[in-house]
Each structure stands twice: as C-alpha cells, then as structure tokens.
DRENPA-3360 file (N, C-alpha, C; in nm, 2 decimals, always signed):
BEGIN
1 = MESRAAIL = +1.02/+1.58/+0.82/+1.14/+1.56/+0.74/+1.16/+1.67/+0.63 ~ +1.18/+1.79/+0.68/+1.18/+1.90/+0.59/+1.31/+1.91/+0.51 ~ +1.31/+1.96/+0.39/+1.42/+1.98/+0.31/+1.52/+2.08/+0.37 ~ +1.65/+2.04/+0.36/+1.76/+2.13/+0.41/+1.82/+2.21/+0.29 ~ +1.77/+2.19/+0.17/+1.82/+2.26/+0.06/+1.70/+2.32/-0.01 ~ +1.66/+2.44/+0.03/+1.54/+2.51/-0.02/+1.57/+2.66/-0.04 ~ +1.49/+2.72/-0.13/+1.50/+2.86/-0.16/+1.36/+2.92/-0.14 ~ +1.35/+3.02/-0.05/+1.22/+3.08/-0.03/+1.11/+2.98/+0.00;
9 = GHPLHPML = +1.14/+2.88/+0.08/+1.05/+2.78/+0.12/+1.02/+2.67/+0.02 ~ +1.09/+2.67/-0.09/+1.07/+2.57/-0.20/+1.19/+2.47/-0.20 ~ +1.16/+2.34/-0.18/+1.27/+2.24/-0.19/+1.33/+2.24/-0.33 ~ +1.46/+2.24/-0.34/+1.53/+2.25/-0.47/+1.53/+2.12/-0.55 ~ +1.55/+2.01/-0.48/+1.56/+1.88/-0.55/+1.43/+1.85/-0.63 ~ +1.32/+1.85/-0.57/+1.19/+1.82/-0.65/+1.17/+1.92/-0.76 ~ +1.21/+2.05/-0.74/+1.19/+2.15/-0.85/+1.28/+2.12/-0.96 ~ +1.41/+2.08/-0.94/+1.51/+2.07/-1.04/+1.50/+1.94/-1.12;
17 = IVFPIGLL = +1.46/+1.83/-1.05/+1.47/+1.70/-1.11/+1.37/+1.68/-1.22 ~ +1.26/+1.76/-1.23/+1.16/+1.74/-1.33/+1.22/+1.77/-1.47 ~ +1.32/+1.86/-1.48/+1.38/+1.90/-1.61/+1.46/+1.78/-1.67 ~ +1.56/+1.72/-1.59/+1.63/+1.61/-1.66/+1.54/+1.49/-1.68 ~ +1.44/+1.47/-1.60/+1.35/+1.36/-1.63/+1.28/+1.38/-1.76 ~ +1.23/+1.50/-1.78/+1.16/+1.53/-1.90/+1.25/+1.53/-2.03 ~ +1.37/+1.58/-2.01/+1.47/+1.58/-2.12/+1.51/+1.44/-2.16 ~ +1.54/+1.36/-2.06/+1.59/+1.23/-2.09/+1.48/+1.13/-2.15;
25 = TTAFLFDI = +1.36/+1.15/-2.09/+1.25/+1.07/-2.15/+1.22/+1.11/-2.29 ~ +1.22/+1.24/-2.32/+1.19/+1.29/-2.45/+1.30/+1.24/-2.55 ~ +1.43/+1.23/-2.50/+1.54/+1.18/-2.59/+1.51/+1.04/-2.63 ~ +1.45/+0.96/-2.55/+1.42/+0.82/-2.58/+1.31/+0.82/-2.69 ~ +1.21/+0.90/-2.67/+1.11/+0.91/-2.77/+1.16/+0.95/-2.91 ~ +1.26/+1.05/-2.91/+1.32/+1.09/-3.03/+1.40/+0.98/-3.09 ~ +1.46/+0.89/-3.01/+1.53/+0.78/-3.06/+1.43/+0.68/-3.14 ~ +1.32/+0.66/-3.08/+1.22/+0.58/-3.14/+1.17/+0.64/-3.28;
33 = IYVITRDH = +1.15/+0.77/-3.28/+1.11/+0.84/-3.40/+1.22/+0.82/-3.51 ~ +1.35/+0.84/-3.46/+1.46/+0.82/-3.56/+1.46/+0.68/-3.62 ~ +1.45/+0.58/-3.53/+1.45/+0.44/-3.58/+1.34/+0.42/-3.69 ~ +1.23/+0.48/-3.66/+1.11/+0.46/-3.76/+1.13/+0.54/-3.89 ~ +1.18/+0.67/-3.87/+1.18/+0.76/-3.99/+1.32/+0.76/-4.06 ~ +1.43/+0.73/-3.98/+1.56/+0.75/-4.03/+1.60/+0.89/-4.06 ~ +1.52/+0.99/-4.00/+1.55/+1.13/-4.02/+1.65/+1.17/-3.91 ~ +1.77/+1.21/-3.96/+1.88/+1.24/-3.87/+1.86/+1.36/-3.78;
41 = FWRRSAFW = +1.76/+1.44/-3.81/+1.72/+1.55/-3.72/+1.69/+1.49/-3.58 ~ +1.62/+1.38/-3.57/+1.58/+1.32/-3.44/+1.70/+1.26/-3.37 ~ +1.79/+1.21/-3.44/+1.91/+1.15/-3.38/+2.00/+1.26/-3.32 ~ +2.02/+1.37/-3.39/+2.09/+1.49/-3.34/+2.02/+1.55/-3.22 ~ +1.89/+1.56/-3.23/+1.81/+1.62/-3.12/+1.82/+1.54/-2.99 ~ +1.82/+1.40/-3.01/+1.83/+1.31/-2.90/+1.96/+1.33/-2.82 ~ +2.07/+1.35/-2.90/+2.20/+1.37/-2.84/+2.20/+1.49/-2.75 ~ +2.15/+1.60/-2.80/+2.15/+1.72/-2.72/+2.06/+1.72/-2.60;
49 = LVLLGELG = +1.95/+1.65/-2.62/+1.86/+1.63/-2.50/+1.93/+1.54/-2.39 ~ +2.00/+1.44/-2.43/+2.07/+1.36/-2.34/+2.18/+1.44/-2.27 ~ +2.25/+1.52/-2.34/+2.36/+1.61/-2.29/+2.30/+1.70/-2.18 ~ +2.19/+1.77/-2.22/+2.13/+1.87/-2.13/+2.07/+1.79/-2.01 ~ +2.00/+1.68/-2.03/+1.95/+1.60/-1.92/+2.05/+1.55/-1.83 ~ +2.16/+1.51/-1.88/+2.27/+1.46/-1.79/+2.32/+1.57/-1.70 ~ +2.35/+1.69/-1.76/+2.39/+1.80/-1.68/+2.29/+1.84/-1.58 ~ +2.16/+1.84/-1.62/+2.05/+1.88/-1.53/+2.04/+1.78/-1.41;
57 = AIVAAIPG = +2.06/+1.65/-1.44/+2.06/+1.55/-1.34/+2.17/+1.57/-1.23 ~ +2.29/+1.60/-1.28/+2.40/+1.63/-1.19/+2.37/+1.75/-1.10 ~ +2.31/+1.85/-1.16/+2.28/+1.97/-1.08/+2.17/+1.94/-0.98 ~ +2.07/+1.87/-1.02/+1.96/+1.83/-0.93/+2.00/+1.74/-0.82 ~ +2.10/+1.66/-0.85/+2.15/+1.56/-0.75/+2.22/+1.63/-0.63 ~ +2.27/+1.75/-0.65/+2.34/+1.81/-0.54/+2.25/+1.85/-0.42 ~ +2.14/+1.92/-0.44/+2.05/+1.94/-0.32/+1.98/+1.81/-0.27 ~ +1.97/+1.71/-0.36/+1.92/+1.58/-0.32/+2.01/+1.51/-0.22;
65 = LVDYLLIS = +2.14/+1.52/-0.25/+2.24/+1.47/-0.17/+2.25/+1.54/-0.03 ~ +2.23/+1.67/-0.04/+2.23/+1.75/+0.09/+2.12/+1.70/+0.18 ~ +2.00/+1.68/+0.12/+1.88/+1.64/+0.20/+1.91/+1.50/+0.25 ~ +1.97/+1.41/+0.17/+2.00/+1.27/+0.21/+2.09/+1.27/+0.33 ~ +2.19/+1.36/+0.33/+2.29/+1.36/+0.44/+2.24/+1.43/+0.57 ~ +2.15/+1.53/+0.55/+2.12/+1.61/+0.67/+1.98/+1.59/+0.73 ~ +1.89/+1.52/+0.65/+1.76/+1.50/+0.71/+1.76/+1.37/+0.79 ~ +1.71/+1.38/+0.91/+1.70/+1.27/+1.00/+1.57/+1.19/+0.96;
73 = MPATTRDV = +1.59/+1.06/+0.93/+1.48/+0.97/+0.88/+1.48/+0.85/+0.96 ~ +1.36/+0.79/+0.97/+1.35/+0.65/+1.03/+1.43/+0.55/+0.94 ~ +1.47/+0.44/+1.00/+1.56/+0.35/+0.94/+1.50/+0.30/+0.81 ~ +1.37/+0.27/+0.81/+1.31/+0.21/+0.68/+1.31/+0.32/+0.57 ~ +1.28/+0.44/+0.61/+1.28/+0.55/+0.51/+1.43/+0.57/+0.46 ~ +1.52/+0.56/+0.55/+1.66/+0.58/+0.51/+1.70/+0.47/+0.41 ~ +1.65/+0.35/+0.43/+1.68/+0.24/+0.33/+1.63/+0.28/+0.19 ~ +1.50/+0.33/+0.19/+1.44/+0.36/+0.06/+1.52/+0.48/+0.00;
81 = ASDHLMLG = +1.56/+0.58/+0.08/+1.64/+0.69/+0.03/+1.77/+0.65/-0.02 ~ +1.83/+0.55/+0.04/+1.96/+0.50/-0.01/+1.94/+0.43/-0.14 ~ +1.83/+0.35/-0.16/+1.80/+0.29/-0.29/+1.79/+0.40/-0.40 ~ +1.72/+0.51/-0.36/+1.70/+0.62/-0.46/+1.83/+0.68/-0.49 ~ +1.92/+0.70/-0.40/+2.05/+0.76/-0.42/+2.13/+0.67/-0.51 ~ +2.14/+0.54/-0.48/+2.22/+0.45/-0.56/+2.17/+0.43/-0.70 ~ +2.04/+0.43/-0.71/+1.98/+0.42/-0.85/+2.01/+0.55/-0.93 ~ +2.01/+0.66/-0.86/+2.05/+0.78/-0.92/+2.19/+0.78/-0.98;
89 = VVVILLYA = +2.28/+0.73/-0.90/+2.42/+0.72/-0.95/+2.43/+0.63/-1.07 ~ +2.35/+0.52/-1.07/+2.35/+0.43/-1.19/+2.29/+0.50/-1.31 ~ +2.19/+0.58/-1.29/+2.13/+0.65/-1.40/+2.22/+0.75/-1.46 ~ +2.29/+0.82/-1.38/+2.39/+0.92/-1.43/+2.50/+0.85/-1.51 ~ +2.55/+0.73/-1.46/+2.65/+0.66/-1.53/+2.60/+0.60/-1.66 ~ +2.48/+0.55/-1.66/+2.42/+0.50/-1.79/+2.42/+0.61/-1.89 ~ +2.37/+0.72/-1.86/+2.36/+0.83/-1.96/+2.50/+0.89/-1.99 ~ +2.59/+0.88/-1.90/+2.73/+0.92/-1.94/+2.78/+0.83/-2.05;
97 = VQLLARRR = +2.76/+0.70/-2.03/+2.80/+0.60/-2.14/+2.73/+0.63/-2.27 ~ +2.60/+0.66/-2.26/+2.52/+0.70/-2.38/+2.58/+0.81/-2.45 ~ +2.62/+0.92/-2.38/+2.68/+1.04/-2.44/+2.81/+1.00/-2.52 ~ +2.89/+0.92/-2.46/+3.01/+0.88/-2.53/+2.98/+0.81/-2.65 ~ +2.88/+0.72/-2.65/+2.85/+0.64/-2.76/+2.77/+0.72/-2.87 ~ +2.70/+0.82/-2.83/+2.62/+0.90/-2.92/+2.70/+1.00/-3.00 ~ +2.81/+1.04/-2.95/+2.89/+1.15/-3.01/+2.92/+1.13/-3.16 ~ +2.95/+1.00/-3.19/+2.99/+0.97/-3.33/+2.87/+0.98/-3.42;
105 = YAAAQAGA = +2.74/+0.96/-3.36/+2.62/+0.96/-3.44/+2.56/+1.10/-3.45 ~ +2.59/+1.19/-3.36/+2.52/+1.31/-3.35/+2.54/+1.40/-3.48 ~ +2.66/+1.40/-3.53/+2.69/+1.48/-3.65/+2.68/+1.40/-3.78 ~ +2.63/+1.28/-3.78/+2.62/+1.20/-3.90/+2.52/+1.26/-4.00 ~ +2.55/+1.25/-4.12/+2.46/+1.30/-4.23/+2.37/+1.19/-4.28 ~ +2.28/+1.23/-4.37/+2.20/+1.13/-4.43/+2.28/+1.02/-4.50 ~ +2.23/+0.90/-4.49/+2.30/+0.79/-4.55/+2.40/+0.72/-4.45 ~ +2.43/+0.78/-4.34/+2.52/+0.72/-4.24/+2.45/+0.60/-4.17;
113 = PGYPAWLM = +2.53/+0.51/-4.12/+2.47/+0.39/-4.05/+2.38/+0.44/-3.94 ~ +2.28/+0.36/-3.91/+2.19/+0.39/-3.80/+2.25/+0.35/-3.67 ~ +2.17/+0.36/-3.56/+2.21/+0.32/-3.43/+2.24/+0.17/-3.43 ~ +2.34/+0.13/-3.36/+2.36/-0.02/-3.33/+2.25/-0.06/-3.24 ~ +2.22/-0.19/-3.24/+2.11/-0.24/-3.15/+2.15/-0.22/-3.01 ~ +2.27/-0.24/-2.97/+2.31/-0.23/-2.83/+2.28/-0.09/-2.77 ~ +2.30/+0.01/-2.86/+2.27/+0.15/-2.81/+2.12/+0.17/-2.78 ~ +2.04/+0.11/-2.86/+1.89/+0.12/-2.83/+1.86/+0.05/-2.70;
121 = VLALVSVG = +1.92/-0.07/-2.69/+1.90/-0.15/-2.56/+1.95/-0.06/-2.44 ~ +2.06/+0.00/-2.45/+2.11/+0.08/-2.35/+2.02/+0.20/-2.32 ~ +1.96/+0.26/-2.42/+1.87/+0.37/-2.41/+1.74/+0.32/-2.33 ~ +1.70/+0.20/-2.37/+1.58/+0.15/-2.30/+1.60/+0.12/-2.15 ~ +1.72/+0.06/-2.13/+1.76/+0.03/-1.99/+1.77/+0.16/-1.91 ~ +1.83/+0.26/-1.97/+1.85/+0.39/-1.90/+1.72/+0.45/-1.87 ~ +1.62/+0.46/-1.96/+1.50/+0.52/-1.93/+1.42/+0.44/-1.83 ~ +1.43/+0.31/-1.83/+1.37/+0.23/-1.73/+1.42/+0.25/-1.59;
129 = ALSAQGAI = +1.55/+0.26/-1.58/+1.61/+0.29/-1.45/+1.57/+0.43/-1.40 ~ +1.57/+0.53/-1.50/+1.52/+0.66/-1.47/+1.38/+0.66/-1.41 ~ +1.29/+0.59/-1.48/+1.15/+0.58/-1.43/+1.14/+0.52/-1.29 ~ +1.22/+0.41/-1.27/+1.22/+0.35/-1.14/+1.27/+0.45/-1.03 ~ +1.37/+0.52/-1.06/+1.43/+0.61/-0.96/+1.33/+0.72/-0.94 ~ +1.26/+0.77/-1.04/+1.16/+0.88/-1.02/+1.05/+0.83/-0.94 ~ +1.00/+0.70/-0.96/+0.89/+0.65/-0.88/+0.93/+0.64/-0.73 ~ +1.06/+0.59/-0.70/+1.10/+0.59/-0.56/+1.11/+0.73/-0.50;
137 = GGGLAHIR = +1.16/+0.82/-0.58/+1.17/+0.96/-0.53/+1.04/+1.02/-0.50 ~ +0.94/+0.99/-0.59/+0.80/+1.04/-0.57/+0.74/+0.98/-0.44 ~ +0.77/+0.85/-0.42/+0.72/+0.79/-0.29/+0.78/+0.86/-0.17 ~ +0.91/+0.89/-0.18/+0.98/+0.95/-0.07/+0.92/+1.09/-0.03 ~ +0.89/+1.16/-0.14/+0.84/+1.30/-0.12/+0.69/+1.30/-0.08 ~ +0.61/+1.23/-0.16/+0.46/+1.24/-0.15/+0.40/+1.14/-0.05 ~ +0.47/+1.03/-0.02/+0.42/+0.93/+0.08/+0.49/+0.94/+0.21 ~ +0.62/+0.95/+0.21/+0.70/+0.95/+0.33/+0.73/+1.09/+0.38;
145 = GVGVICPP = +0.71/+1.19/+0.30/+0.73/+1.33/+0.34/+0.87/+1.37/+0.35 ~ +0.96/+1.31/+0.27/+1.10/+1.34/+0.28/+1.14/+1.46/+0.19 ~ +1.21/+1.55/+0.23/+1.26/+1.66/+0.15/+1.15/+1.76/+0.10 ~ +1.06/+1.78/+0.19/+0.95/+1.87/+0.16/+0.95/+1.99/+0.26 ~ +0.87/+2.09/+0.24/+0.86/+2.19/+0.34/+0.72/+2.19/+0.39 ~ +0.71/+2.16/+0.52/+0.58/+2.14/+0.58/+0.53/+2.28/+0.63 ~ +0.40/+2.30/+0.62/+0.34/+2.42/+0.68/+0.35/+2.42/+0.83 ~ +0.35/+2.53/+0.89/+0.35/+2.53/+1.04/+0.23/+2.45/+1.09;
153 = AARPSPAA = +0.26/+2.36/+1.19/+0.15/+2.28/+1.24/+0.06/+2.37/+1.33 ~ -0.07/+2.34/+1.32/-0.16/+2.41/+1.40/-0.14/+2.37/+1.55 ~ -0.16/+2.46/+1.64/-0.15/+2.42/+1.78/-0.26/+2.33/+1.82 ~ -0.23/+2.21/+1.88/-0.33/+2.12/+1.91/-0.43/+2.18/+2.01 ~ -0.56/+2.14/+2.00/-0.65/+2.19/+2.09/-0.63/+2.12/+2.23 ~ -0.67/+2.19/+2.34/-0.65/+2.12/+2.47/-0.72/+1.99/+2.47 ~ -0.84/+1.98/+2.41/-0.91/+1.85/+2.41/-0.83/+1.74/+2.34 ~ -0.77/+1.78/+2.23/-0.70/+1.68/+2.15/-0.57/+1.64/+2.23;
161 = TRAVTHPT = -0.51/+1.73/+2.29/-0.39/+1.70/+2.37/-0.42/+1.61/+2.49 ~ -0.53/+1.63/+2.56/-0.57/+1.55/+2.67/-0.61/+1.41/+2.62 ~ -0.67/+1.40/+2.50/-0.71/+1.27/+2.44/-0.58/+1.18/+2.42 ~ -0.47/+1.25/+2.37/-0.35/+1.17/+2.34/-0.28/+1.13/+2.47 ~ -0.26/+1.22/+2.56/-0.17/+1.20/+2.67/-0.24/+1.15/+2.80 ~ -0.37/+1.18/+2.81/-0.45/+1.13/+2.93/-0.58/+1.07/+2.89 ~ -0.58/+0.96/+2.83/-0.71/+0.89/+2.80/-0.78/+0.86/+2.93 ~ -0.91/+0.89/+2.93/-0.99/+0.89/+3.05/-1.08/+0.76/+3.06;
169 = TTADVEGR = -1.15/+0.73/+2.96/-1.24/+0.62/+2.96/-1.17/+0.49/+2.93 ~ -1.24/+0.38/+2.96/-1.19/+0.25/+2.93/-1.17/+0.23/+2.78 ~ -1.26/+0.29/+2.70/-1.25/+0.28/+2.56/-1.13/+0.35/+2.50 ~ -1.11/+0.47/+2.56/-0.99/+0.55/+2.52/-0.86/+0.48/+2.55 ~ -0.86/+0.42/+2.67/-0.74/+0.34/+2.71/-0.71/+0.23/+2.62 ~ -0.82/+0.15/+2.58/-0.80/+0.04/+2.49/-0.77/+0.09/+2.35 ~ -0.83/+0.20/+2.31/-0.80/+0.25/+2.18/-0.65/+0.30/+2.17 ~ -0.60/+0.36/+2.28/-0.46/+0.40/+2.27/-0.37/+0.28/+2.27;
177 = KVFVANCA = -0.40/+0.17/+2.34/-0.32/+0.05/+2.33/-0.31/+0.00/+2.19 ~ -0.42/-0.01/+2.12/-0.43/-0.06/+1.99/-0.35/+0.04/+1.89 ~ -0.36/+0.17/+1.92/-0.30/+0.27/+1.84/-0.14/+0.26/+1.85 ~ -0.10/+0.25/+1.97/+0.05/+0.24/+2.00/+0.11/+0.11/+1.94 ~ +0.03/+0.00/+1.94/+0.08/-0.13/+1.89/+0.08/-0.13/+1.74 ~ -0.01/-0.06/+1.68/-0.03/-0.08/+1.53/-0.01/+0.04/+1.45 ~ -0.02/+0.16/+1.51/-0.02/+0.28/+1.43/+0.10/+0.38/+1.46 ~ +0.16/+0.36/+1.58/+0.26/+0.46/+1.63/+0.38/+0.46/+1.54;
185 = RCHGTNAE = +0.41/+0.34/+1.48/+0.54/+0.34/+1.40/+0.53/+0.44/+1.29 ~ +0.41/+0.47/+1.23/+0.40/+0.57/+1.12/+0.35/+0.70/+1.17 ~ +0.26/+0.70/+1.27/+0.19/+0.83/+1.31/+0.25/+0.88/+1.44 ~ +0.35/+0.81/+1.50/+0.40/+0.86/+1.63/+0.33/+0.82/+1.75 ~ +0.40/+0.79/+1.86/+0.34/+0.74/+1.98/+0.22/+0.83/+2.03 ~ +0.24/+0.96/+2.01/+0.14/+1.06/+2.05/+0.07/+1.12/+1.93 ~ +0.07/+1.05/+1.82/+0.00/+1.09/+1.70/+0.05/+1.22/+1.65 ~ +0.18/+1.25/+1.67/+0.24/+1.37/+1.63/+0.28/+1.37/+1.48;
193 = GKIGPRLV = +0.28/+1.25/+1.42/+0.32/+1.23/+1.28/+0.47/+1.20/+1.27 ~ +0.49/+1.09/+1.19/+0.63/+1.06/+1.15/+0.64/+1.03/+1.01 ~ +0.63/+0.90/+0.97/+0.62/+0.87/+0.82/+0.48/+0.91/+0.78 ~ +0.38/+0.87/+0.86/+0.24/+0.91/+0.83/+0.21/+1.05/+0.88 ~ +0.09/+1.10/+0.85/+0.06/+1.23/+0.89/+0.02/+1.25/+1.04 ~ +0.03/+1.37/+1.08/-0.01/+1.40/+1.22/-0.16/+1.38/+1.23 ~ -0.20/+1.32/+1.35/-0.34/+1.29/+1.37/-0.40/+1.38/+1.48 ~ -0.32/+1.45/+1.56/-0.37/+1.54/+1.66/-0.43/+1.66/+1.59;
201 = NNDLTLGE = -0.56/+1.69/+1.63/-0.63/+1.80/+1.56/-0.66/+1.76/+1.41 ~ -0.68/+1.63/+1.39/-0.72/+1.59/+1.25/-0.86/+1.64/+1.21 ~ -0.88/+1.65/+1.09/-1.01/+1.71/+1.04/-1.10/+1.60/+0.97 ~ -1.08/+1.48/+1.02/-1.15/+1.36/+0.96/-1.28/+1.34/+1.03 ~ -1.38/+1.29/+0.96/-1.51/+1.25/+1.02/-1.49/+1.11/+1.08 ~ -1.58/+1.07/+1.16/-1.58/+0.93/+1.21/-1.58/+0.83/+1.10 ~ -1.67/+0.85/+1.00/-1.67/+0.76/+0.89/-1.55/+0.75/+0.81 ~ -1.48/+0.87/+0.79/-1.36/+0.87/+0.72/-1.25/+0.79/+0.79;
209 = IRGRVMNG = -1.24/+0.81/+0.93/-1.14/+0.74/+1.01/-1.16/+0.59/+1.00 ~ -1.29/+0.55/+1.01/-1.32/+0.40/+1.01/-1.28/+0.35/+0.87 ~ -1.32/+0.42/+0.77/-1.28/+0.37/+0.63/-1.14/+0.36/+0.61 ~ -1.06/+0.46/+0.66/-0.91/+0.46/+0.64/-0.85/+0.34/+0.72 ~ -0.90/+0.32/+0.84/-0.84/+0.21/+0.93/-0.87/+0.08/+0.86 ~ -1.00/+0.06/+0.82/-1.04/-0.07/+0.76/-0.98/-0.10/+0.62 ~ -0.98/+0.00/+0.54/-0.94/-0.02/+0.40/-0.80/+0.03/+0.36 ~ -0.74/+0.11/+0.45/-0.60/+0.16/+0.43/-0.61/+0.26/+0.31;
217 = KPLMMPAF = -0.49/+0.28/+0.26/-0.47/+0.37/+0.14/-0.36/+0.32/+0.06 ~ -0.38/+0.30/-0.07/-0.28/+0.23/-0.16/-0.15/+0.30/-0.15 ~ -0.04/+0.22/-0.13/+0.10/+0.26/-0.12/+0.13/+0.35/+0.00 ~ +0.03/+0.37/+0.09/+0.05/+0.47/+0.20/+0.02/+0.40/+0.33 ~ -0.08/+0.33/+0.34/-0.13/+0.28/+0.47/-0.19/+0.14/+0.45 ~ -0.15/+0.04/+0.54/-0.21/-0.09/+0.52/-0.36/-0.09/+0.57 ~ -0.43/-0.19/+0.52/-0.57/-0.21/+0.57/-0.57/-0.30/+0.69 ~ -0.65/-0.26/+0.79/-0.65/-0.34/+0.91/-0.78/-0.43/+0.92;
225 = SGKLPPGQ = -0.86/-0.42/+0.82/-0.98/-0.51/+0.82/-0.93/-0.65/+0.80 ~ -0.97/-0.74/+0.89/-0.92/-0.88/+0.88/-0.79/-0.90/+0.96 ~ -0.72/-0.80/+0.99/-0.60/-0.81/+1.07/-0.62/-0.78/+1.22 ~ -0.72/-0.69/+1.25/-0.75/-0.66/+1.39/-0.90/-0.71/+1.41 ~ -0.93/-0.75/+1.53/-1.07/-0.78/+1.56/-1.16/-0.66/+1.55 ~ -1.29/-0.67/+1.52/-1.37/-0.56/+1.51/-1.37/-0.47/+1.63 ~ -1.36/-0.53/+1.75/-1.36/-0.45/+1.87/-1.24/-0.35/+1.88 ~ -1.13/-0.40/+1.84/-1.01/-0.32/+1.84/-1.01/-0.21/+1.73;
233 = ISAVVAYV = -1.07/-0.24/+1.62/-1.09/-0.14/+1.51/-1.18/-0.03/+1.57 ~ -1.29/-0.07/+1.63/-1.38/+0.03/+1.68/-1.31/+0.12/+1.79 ~ -1.23/+0.05/+1.87/-1.16/+0.13/+1.98/-1.06/+0.23/+1.92 ~ -0.98/+0.19/+1.82/-0.88/+0.28/+1.77/-0.94/+0.39/+1.69 ~ -1.06/+0.36/+1.62/-1.13/+0.46/+1.55/-1.18/+0.56/+1.64 ~ -1.24/+0.52/+1.76/-1.29/+0.62/+1.85/-1.18/+0.70/+1.91 ~ -1.06/+0.63/+1.93/-0.95/+0.71/+1.99/-0.90/+0.81/+1.90 ~ -0.88/+0.78/+1.77/-0.84/+0.89/+1.67/-0.95/+0.99/+1.66;
241 = ASMSARK = -1.07/+0.95/+1.66/-1.18/+1.05/+1.65/-1.18/+1.15/+1.77 ~ -1.14/+1.10/+1.89/-1.13/+1.18/+2.01/-1.03/+1.30/+1.99 ~ -0.94/+1.28/+1.90/-0.84/+1.39/+1.87/-0.89/+1.49/+1.77 ~ -1.00/+1.47/+1.71/-1.05/+1.55/+1.60/-1.06/+1.69/+1.63 ~ -1.03/+1.78/+1.54/-1.05/+1.92/+1.56/-1.19/+1.96/+1.53 ~ -1.27/+1.87/+1.48/-1.41/+1.89/+1.45/-1.50/+1.91/+1.58 ~ -1.45/+1.86/+1.69/-1.53/+1.86/+1.81/-1.55/+2.00/+1.86;
% end
C-alpha cells in the first residue's frame, strides 16, 4: 500500500504532519505556562504556534487525502483510514475555532484579562483529538503499511515458492490449511503480504516463528496460544519455516 504522494521516494504526508503536530502540541504547553505565570509572551507565542500549526495541518492533509483516495486498501484498513480522515477534519475545525477565539488575546498587554475557562477546555480537547488522530495515523503507517514506500521485494527463492504453492508433505499440507484459515487475511493466501508482512523468503528462525505465532505482537498480531491446538501451531510454524530464506 505504497504512497501515491511522494517525492524522491519519500511519502509526503508522514514527513509534513510532524510539523503541525509539534507546533500545536507546543502551543498547548505554552498555554499552560501562561496560565501559571500570567506572562503574556506565552499567550502571544501560543497564538502564532496555533496559526502556523493550522496552516501546516492543511498543507499536510493534501497528500494524505491523495493517498486516502488512490491507495487500494482492505476494507478493515479503509475503515481505520476513514476514522483518521474524519478526525483530521475535526482537529482542523477545532483549531480554526481556537484561532478566532485567540485573536483578541494575542495582542493583549499586561493587566488584560486572562483566558476564559472554556478556551482552555477547547485547547485541551483539541490537543486530545490531535493525539488520537496521530496515534491512528501512526498505526496506519507503521502497523498496516499504508502510505509508505516499500523497498523492492526480494525475488522468492525457488524452494520458498514451492513451499507456498506446492506443499508436498502431509505436515506442509496441514500447515497450509491452518495458515489459510488463520493467517491469510493479514499475510496473504500465498504469504505475499497484505496488512501483515510478506513471509515468503522470511529471515526468521524456527524459534522466532514459534514465539510470534504463540505470543503475537502487541497492536500488530494476535497470539494464537490457547486459540489453536498445539498440533496446529506446530504445523503452521513448520509451514512458515519452510518458506525461510535461511535454508
């Protein structure tokens, strides 16, 4: 699921979005400092950070929208991407409201009234929504592989290709059945990789494969210990190991 908006092999949305996230988060920290110190420098600085962060978010959203519209994704990933998009719209609107509210306070001098309580609540809600959206976006890129640039895949070895398409032993046949029933949704029917990584020509040891199957990986892969009988776990471990590039 490679990015359709990239320059020189670098996806634009992940590169650009870090700037508004940093600016808008820092603006909230400046708000807290202002509330504590009543130094109007922090209030003015927060306004300009929100302004720059809002502009940066709009710019970063453009390549993100391009990727959302043009990348082909599984239905479950599309749902998560839609949540990310909708939350992004909410974040931009929240900070737009903040800008309108902050204008009257940005140029205030010493002795002027402080922030109203509702503005600080709005700032807290905004940075919370921003954090949630960033977490979802990080999951899309780092866990589901959306909007990234993948290196060219290594050519599968003949042995790995045969293991996937023509299992020969009874154990291989059983392992493939377990794999297709439980793993293909993420790794592909032929282990070519989908939401999860490609397993043909994998570089995992037998112990690493067994540990991953049994214990899973937080936020990325479920644990199958207790969900599958030991015999099926051993069969699917042997099947994935038969595709290893280490052989």
